[in-house]
C-alpha positions as CSV (number, residue, x, y, z in Angstrom):
1,M,-14.6,-20.9,8.9
2,K,-12.7,-17.6,8.5
3,I,-13.5,-15.1,5.8
4,V,-11.4,-12.2,4.7
5,C,-13.1,-9.4,2.7
6,L,-11.1,-8.2,-0.3
7,K,-11.9,-4.6,-1.0
8,G,-10.3,-1.2,-1.6
9,G,-7.4,-0.2,-3.8
10,L,-4.3,-2.2,-4.6
11,G,-2.5,-1.2,-1.3
12,N,-5.5,-2.5,0.8
13,Q,-5.8,-5.6,-1.3
14,L,-2.2,-6.5,-0.5
15,F,-2.8,-6.2,3.2
16,E,-6.0,-8.3,3.0
17,Y,-4.3,-11.0,0.9
18,C,-1.5,-11.3,3.4
19,C,-4.1,-11.6,6.2
20,Y,-5.7,-14.4,4.2
21,R,-2.4,-16.2,3.7
22,Q,-1.4,-15.9,7.3
23,L,-4.8,-17.1,8.6
24,S,-4.7,-20.0,6.1
25,K,-1.3,-21.0,7.5
26,Q,-2.1,-20.6,11.2
27,S,-5.7,-21.7,11.5
28,N,-7.1,-25.2,11.5
29,E,-10.3,-23.8,10.1
30,P,-10.9,-23.2,6.3
31,T,-10.1,-19.7,5.3
32,W,-11.8,-18.0,2.4
33,L,-11.8,-14.7,0.5
34,Y,-15.0,-12.7,-0.1
35,Y,-14.8,-10.4,-3.1
36,D,-16.6,-7.2,-2.2
37,R,-17.3,-6.2,-5.8
38,R,-18.8,-2.8,-4.9
39,K,-15.9,-1.7,-2.8
40,L,-13.4,-3.0,-5.3
41,K,-15.1,-1.2,-8.1
42,Q,-14.9,2.1,-6.1
43,H,-11.1,1.9,-6.4
44,G,-10.8,0.6,-9.9
45,R,-11.0,-3.2,-9.8
46,L,-9.3,-6.3,-8.4
47,L,-5.7,-5.6,-9.3
48,L,-3.9,-8.0,-7.0
49,S,-3.7,-11.0,-9.4
50,E,-2.9,-8.7,-12.4
51,C,0.4,-7.7,-11.1
52,F,1.4,-10.3,-8.5
53,D,1.9,-14.0,-9.0
54,V,-0.8,-15.1,-6.6
55,E,-3.5,-17.7,-6.7
56,L,-6.8,-16.4,-5.5
57,P,-9.7,-18.8,-4.6
58,R,-12.6,-18.8,-7.0
59,P,-15.7,-16.8,-5.8
60,S,-18.1,-19.0,-3.9
61,L,-21.8,-18.6,-3.5
62,R,-21.6,-20.3,-0.1
63,V,-18.9,-17.8,1.1
64,A,-20.9,-14.9,-0.2
65,L,-24.1,-15.9,1.6
66,T,-22.2,-16.7,4.8
67,T,-20.5,-13.2,4.6
68,L,-23.9,-11.5,4.2
69,A,-25.3,-13.4,7.1
70,L,-22.3,-12.5,9.3
71,K,-22.5,-8.8,8.3
72,G,-26.2,-8.9,9.3
73,M,-25.3,-10.4,12.7
74,E,-22.6,-7.8,13.2
75,W,-25.1,-5.0,12.3
76,C,-27.4,-6.4,15.0
77,R,-24.4,-6.6,17.4
78,L,-24.7,-10.3,17.9
79,F,-21.8,-12.5,18.8
80,P,-19.2,-9.7,18.9
81,K,-16.2,-12.0,19.2
82,R,-16.9,-13.3,15.7
83,F,-16.0,-9.8,14.4
84,D,-13.1,-8.9,16.7
85,T,-10.0,-9.5,14.5
86,S,-7.8,-9.7,17.6
87,H,-9.8,-12.6,19.0
88,P,-9.1,-16.2,18.0
89,R,-12.8,-16.9,17.5
90,C,-13.1,-14.2,14.9
91,M,-14.9,-15.4,11.7
92,L,-15.2,-12.2,9.6
93,Y,-12.2,-10.0,8.8
94,D,-13.9,-7.0,7.3
95,D,-11.4,-4.3,8.2
96,Y,-8.4,-3.5,6.0
97,C,-6.1,-5.9,7.9
98,Q,-3.4,-3.3,8.5
99,H,-1.2,-5.0,11.1
100,R,2.4,-6.3,11.1
101,R,1.2,-9.7,12.4
102,Y,0.2,-10.5,8.8
103,L,3.4,-9.4,7.1
104,S,6.1,-11.8,8.3
105,E,6.2,-13.6,5.0
106,A,4.7,-10.9,2.7
107,R,7.9,-10.6,0.7
108,Q,7.8,-14.3,-0.2
109,W,4.1,-14.3,-1.0
110,L,4.1,-11.2,-3.2
111,R,6.2,-11.7,-6.3
112,F,5.6,-9.5,-9.3
113,R,4.3,-11.0,-12.6
114,S,5.8,-10.1,-15.9
115,L,4.4,-6.6,-16.3
116,P,3.3,-4.8,-19.5
117,F,6.0,-2.1,-19.6
118,T,5.8,0.8,-22.0
119,D,9.0,2.1,-23.6
120,E,8.8,5.1,-21.1
121,A,8.6,2.7,-18.1
122,L,11.6,0.7,-19.4
123,A,13.6,3.8,-19.9
124,L,12.7,4.9,-16.3
125,Q,13.7,1.5,-14.9
126,R,17.1,1.8,-16.6
127,Q,17.5,5.4,-15.2
128,I,16.7,4.1,-11.7
129,Q,19.2,1.2,-12.0
130,E,21.9,3.5,-13.3
131,A,21.5,6.2,-10.7
132,P,24.3,6.3,-8.1
133,Y,21.7,6.3,-5.3
134,S,18.0,6.2,-6.3
135,V,15.2,7.5,-3.9
136,S,11.5,7.1,-4.6
137,V,9.3,9.9,-3.3
138,H,5.6,9.3,-3.4
139,V,3.2,12.2,-3.2
140,R,-0.5,11.3,-2.9
141,R,-3.0,14.1,-3.3
142,G,-5.8,13.4,-5.8
143,D,-8.7,11.7,-3.8
144,Y,-7.1,12.9,-0.5
145,L,-8.2,16.4,-1.5
146,L,-11.9,15.5,-1.4
147,P,-13.6,17.0,1.7
148,A,-14.3,13.7,3.5
149,N,-10.8,12.4,2.8
150,A,-9.1,15.7,3.6
151,R,-10.7,15.6,7.1
152,N,-9.7,12.1,7.9
153,F,-6.6,11.3,5.9
154,G,-5.1,14.7,5.0
155,T,-2.1,15.2,2.7
156,C,1.5,15.2,3.7
157,T,3.0,18.7,3.9
158,E,5.6,20.2,1.8
159,N,7.7,20.6,5.0
160,Y,7.5,16.8,5.6
161,Y,8.9,16.1,2.1
162,Q,11.6,18.7,2.2
163,T,12.8,17.5,5.7
164,A,12.9,13.9,4.5
165,I,14.7,14.9,1.3
166,R,17.3,16.9,3.2
167,H,17.9,14.0,5.6
168,L,18.6,11.6,2.7
169,Q,20.7,14.2,0.9
170,N,22.9,14.5,4.0
171,L,23.4,10.8,4.0
172,H,23.8,10.4,0.2
173,P,24.7,13.6,-1.6
174,E,24.8,11.7,-4.8
175,A,21.1,10.7,-4.5
176,T,18.7,11.1,-7.4
177,F,15.0,11.6,-6.4
178,F,12.3,10.0,-8.4
179,F,8.9,11.7,-7.8
180,F,5.8,9.6,-8.2
181,S,2.5,11.4,-7.8
182,D,-1.1,11.7,-8.9
183,D,-0.5,15.5,-8.9
184,I,2.8,16.0,-10.7
185,A,2.0,19.7,-11.3
186,W,1.9,20.4,-7.5
187,T,5.0,18.2,-7.0
188,E,7.1,20.0,-9.6
189,A,6.0,23.3,-8.2
190,H,6.8,22.5,-4.5
191,L,9.4,19.7,-4.5
192,S,12.7,19.7,-6.3
193,V,16.4,18.8,-5.9
194,E,18.5,20.8,-8.3
195,G,19.9,18.6,-11.0
196,R,18.7,15.5,-9.3
197,S,14.9,15.4,-9.7
198,V,13.0,13.0,-12.0
199,Y,9.2,13.5,-12.2
200,V,7.4,10.3,-13.3
201,Q,4.5,11.3,-15.5
202,P,1.3,9.4,-14.8
203,G,-0.6,7.6,-17.5
204,S,2.3,5.5,-19.0
205,G,0.5,2.3,-17.9
206,P,-1.4,0.7,-14.9
207,D,-0.7,2.2,-11.5
208,Y,1.1,-1.0,-10.4
209,I,3.9,-0.2,-12.9
210,D,4.7,2.8,-10.7
211,L,4.5,0.5,-7.7
212,Y,7.1,-1.8,-9.2
213,L,9.4,1.0,-10.2
214,M,9.3,2.4,-6.7
215,T,10.5,-1.0,-5.4
216,Q,13.5,-0.7,-7.6
217,C,14.8,2.3,-5.7
218,R,17.3,2.1,-2.9
219,A,15.6,4.4,-0.4
220,H,12.0,5.7,-0.1
221,V,10.0,8.7,1.2
222,I,6.4,7.6,1.4
223,A,3.0,9.3,1.7
224,N,0.3,8.3,4.2
225,S,-0.8,5.8,1.7
226,T,-0.8,2.0,1.6
227,F,0.2,2.2,-2.0
228,S,3.5,3.8,-1.2
229,F,3.9,1.7,1.9
230,W,4.1,-1.4,-0.4
231,G,6.4,0.4,-2.8
232,A,8.8,0.7,0.1
233,F,8.1,-2.6,1.9
234,L,8.6,-4.6,-1.3
235,S,11.9,-2.8,-2.1
236,R,14.5,-5.1,-3.6
237,D,16.5,-4.4,-0.5
238,A,14.5,-5.5,2.6
239,K,16.6,-3.1,4.8
240,A,16.2,-0.1,2.5
241,P,16.0,3.2,4.3
242,V,12.4,4.4,4.5
243,I,10.9,7.6,5.8
244,Y,7.2,7.8,6.6
245,P,5.0,10.5,8.0
246,K,4.5,10.5,11.8
247,Q,1.0,11.9,11.3
248,W,-0.5,9.1,9.3
249,F,-4.0,10.3,9.7
250,K,-5.4,13.8,10.1
251,N,-8.3,12.6,12.1
252,P,-7.0,12.6,15.7
253,D,-9.5,9.8,16.6
254,W,-8.0,7.4,14.1
255,T,-5.2,5.1,15.4
256,V,-2.0,4.8,13.4
257,P,-1.7,1.3,12.1
258,D,1.0,-1.0,13.5
259,I,2.5,-1.8,10.1
260,F,5.9,-0.1,10.0
261,P,9.2,-2.2,10.3
262,N,11.4,-1.2,13.1
263,H,14.2,0.2,10.9
264,W,11.8,2.7,9.2
265,H,12.1,6.3,10.3
266,S,9.2,8.6,11.0
267,M,9.2,12.4,10.5
């Protein structure tokens, strides 16, 4: 048996689901999902099946009890290979599954459902489609400004965004930049392209509406965020230009995840 723990926000849920699908395909052992309700609730709720056309296994008491038993063994440092996700004998995948080995078929597995668009979202979608060259820019601040997150994740700098924007402007002078952020006030004050800036106001629907709209753009500047990673990775053009921050984590002891396609460009 292999068990993948589903937890965190939508970006993390997508990685974990892809891990579950990949293991289900490759392993001869049964593969299950464990729904970590506490850690899902910390980031809203289970959003994966709300916005993507996926079939999730029903919660199972057997899986829940097995997971708790495995977590107890891991805490006691028993049978370490059962918790080493790089080892074929691993049973419990309780990390965030951020590795490219799970992503080879992600674009086929993750198809958006029919989403509850507001009039504002539909108007923005038309604006993206009609732009000569649309670029999504995701700015995540919000929870990253909390002390613990600020020490470990940090926020992308104004210089990072300005450098990325100038790079894409040089390639596509006609580009329109669509700014998605949980801190629009900061974004408007620090990031702008004269005559070619569109600021997406939050609150016009669930967060995954923004995720979908980001995928409709032709190029992407992402934050150090799994949410904006997926906004770029699921772009309607699989080869869309993407710029991502070279410093993914502020904490120097944290390893940058091996998730970025080879054609993406770091700055």
